[in-house]
C-alpha positions in Angstrom: -51.3 -47.8 11.6 -51.3 -44.1 12.0 -49.9 -42.0 9.2 -48.8 -38.4 9.6 -47.7 -36.3 6.7 -46.1 -32.9 7.1 -46.4 -30.5 4.3 -44.2 -27.5 4.4 -44.5 -25.0 1.6 -41.9 -22.4 0.9 -41.0 -19.8 -1.7 -37.4 -18.9 -2.7 -36.7 -15.3 -3.6 -33.5 -13.7 -4.9 -32.5 -10.4 -3.4 -29.9 -7.8 -4.3 -28.9 -5.8 -1.2 -27.6 -2.3 -0.7 -26.3 -1.6 2.8 -25.7 1.8 4.4 -28.8 3.2 2.6 -30.6 6.4 3.7 -33.8 4.4 4.3 -34.8 0.8 4.5 -37.0 -0.3 1.6 -37.9 -3.3 -0.5 -38.5 -3.0 -4.2 -40.1 -5.8 -6.3 -38.3 -6.4 -9.6 -40.3 -9.4 -10.7 -42.0 -12.4 -9.1 -38.9 -13.8 -7.5 -36.4 -11.0 -7.5 -36.3 -8.1 -5.1 -33.9 -5.2 -4.2 -33.6 -4.5 -0.5 -31.9 -1.3 0.9 -31.1 -1.3 4.6 -29.5 1.3 6.8 -27.5 -1.3 8.7 -23.8 -1.9 8.2 -22.7 -5.3 7.0 -20.9 -6.1 10.3 -21.7 -9.0 12.6 -24.8 -10.0 10.7 -26.5 -6.7 11.4 -27.4 -6.1 7.7 -28.8 -9.7 7.4 -31.0 -9.1 10.4 -32.2 -5.8 8.9 -33.0 -7.6 5.6 -35.1 -10.2 7.5 -36.9 -7.4 9.3 -37.5 -5.5 6.1 -38.9 -8.6 4.3 -41.0 -9.4 7.3 -42.6 -5.9 7.1 -43.0 -6.1 3.3 -44.7 -9.5 3.2 -46.5 -9.0 6.6 -45.2 -12.3 8.0 -43.3 -13.2 11.1 -39.5 -13.0 10.9 -39.3 -16.7 11.9 -40.7 -17.6 8.5 -37.8 -16.0 6.7 -34.4 -17.6 6.3 -31.3 -16.6 4.3 -30.1 -19.8 2.7 -27.2 -18.5 0.7 -25.2 -15.4 0.3 -24.7 -14.6 4.0 -21.7 -12.4 3.3 -22.7 -11.4 -0.3 -24.8 -8.6 -1.8 -26.8 -11.2 -3.6 -28.8 -13.6 -1.4 -31.2 -16.4 -1.7 -34.0 -16.3 0.8 -36.5 -19.0 1.7 -39.9 -17.9 3.0 -42.1 -20.5 4.7 -45.8 -20.1 4.0 
């Protein structure tokens, strides 16, 4: 019998978002809480895409490893990062 085990590790972080900011930036508040400012408007998912791009640059990981799991239309979001 062949056994295969898939281990996926992830981290959940909680972010507070400010849209229509002058510049895009990520600020660490504590180990699991971050403040993300993005220039994008919260229209048609543009701000969420900008958040994923900003977090990707901040953590130096591919955007495909970042997923917004709750708060898609809120200023407070829960984000899952696959590592």
